[in-house]
N, C-alpha and C positions, 0 to 999 in steps of 0.2 A: 619550372617554366621550360617550354620546348623552344629551342633556338635552332630551327631547321637548317639555316644557312651556315651555322657555326658548329654543328654537331660533331665534327671530327677534331676540334681543337681541344687542347688540354683543359682540365677542369678549372684550374686557377684563372685562366682567361675567361671562361664561361661565367665564373663567379663575379669577375669584374664587370662583365657586360650586364649580368643580372642586377648588379648594384646600380649601374648607370640607369637602367630601366626603372628600377624600383624608386630611385631618387629623382626620376624624371629629368635626367641630365644627358640623355643620349643625344637629343637634338643639339644641345649646347656644345657637347663634345665634338660632334661631326662638323658643326658650323665653325668651330674654332680652328679646325684643320682644313676644311674645304668650304670657303665662304661663298662661293658662287658657282653656278653651272657654266659650262663652256659655251662658245659661240658657233661650234661646228654643227649647224642645223640641217645642212643639205647633204645629199649623197655625194655631190661633187666635192664638197669640203672634206667629208669623211674619206673619200678616195685619195685626195691630195695628202691628207694627214697620214694615211696608211702607207702610201707610196714613199713619202719622205722617210718614215721609220724603216721601211723595207730597204730603201737605198742606203740608208745610213748604217744599218746593222746586218743586212742579208743581201749584199750586192750580187752574189752568185746564185741566189734563189731564182726560180722561174718567175716571169712577170705576173703581176696580178691583172686579171681580166676585168674584175668587178669588185667593188667594195660599196656596200650600201646598208642603210638602215632597213630593217625588216620588221614590219608590224605583226608578222605571223609567229615570230619567236617570242615565246612567253617565259618570263622568269619563273613563273609557277612550275613549269615543266623542267626546271633546273638547267635551262639553256640561256646563256647570256649572248652567245654568238655562235656562228657555225663557219666551218671552212669546207669547201668542196673542191675536189679535183675531178675534172671531167676530161676524159681522153676520147677523141673521135678520129676515125680514119676518114680523111677527105682526099680522094684520089689516091696517090701513092704516098701521102704524108700523114703522119700522126700529129694531130693538133691537140694541145693540152690547154685547158682553161682552169685557172685558179681563182676562186671567189671567196670573199669574206662577207658574211652578213652579220650585222650587229643588231641586237634587240633595240627597237625604237625607244624604249624607256631610257636608253643611254643619252638621248638628246637632252634630257633634263638632269643630268648628273654632272659632277665635276669632271674636268678634263683628265685628271689623274686616273679616274675610273675608266674612262674611255680609252686612255693610253694603255692601261692594264689589259683590257679585253682585246685590243688590237694586237698587242705584243703576244698575248696568249694564242690568238688565232694564227698570227704569222709564224709562231714557233711550230705549229702543227704542220706547216708545209715542209719542215725538215724532220721533225720528230713526231710520229703519229700517236705514240702512247704518252700518257702522263708518267714519265719515268724520270730518273735522275738527269739524263741528258736534256730532256725537255725543259725541266726547271732551271737547269744551268743556262740554257739558251735564253730563257725568259729573263733571268737575272742579269745576263750579259746585255740584253737590250734595255732593260729597266732595272736599275740596281735596287730599287725599293719594291720590286714586284711582289714579294710575299706580304709586305705591309699593306700595299695597295689592294691585294686580293682580300686580305682580312677586312680592311676598311670598307671595301665594296660589299662584302657579306654583312658587315655591320649596318651599312646603309640600306641594304635589302631588308634586314630585320626591322629597321626604322620604318620602311614603307609598309611592311606587314602590320606594324603596331599603330602607326600614326598617319600614314600617307606620305606623300612626297615632302621633301625638305624645303624645296624652293618653290 
C-alpha cells in the first residue's frame, strides 16, 4: 500500500497504519484523539490565532501583515501552508511584509492540526530551512509538534482513502 503522506516514516509505523486501514479502524483512531473540527472559520479568526501564537513564542520576530486561508493551496501538491517575505523600497524606507497562507482544507480539521501548520509557518520566519534549528523552534512553540505532524499526515491519508472525517 502506498502511503504518500507517510513515506519517510519508519517501517514499523507504516505497518501500524496499514493495519488500521486494513481493519477499517483509521477513522475510529483519529476520532478518538480529535473528536471535532475547530471553530476558526474566518481569515480574521485565523489571523488572531496566529498573532496570539507569535506574540507568545516569537515576540522579537517581525510583525505579520497577513494570515489567511487560501483556496489555491492544494494538499495534493504537498503544500499545507505557505509563508512569504516581501521587501519593498518605499521612498527612503525598506518595508517588509510577512504573510502566512493556510490551505482552506484546514477549516474542517481539528484545531491541533491548524496549530501545527501555523507553528510550522511561523518557524519559517526565523529558520528558512527544515533543519535541526527549525524543528527545535517548532517543538518550543508546540511540544507535541512531531506527533501533530504525524497525525495530520494520517488525517490526510484518511482523506485520500475515505474523504473528510467531519
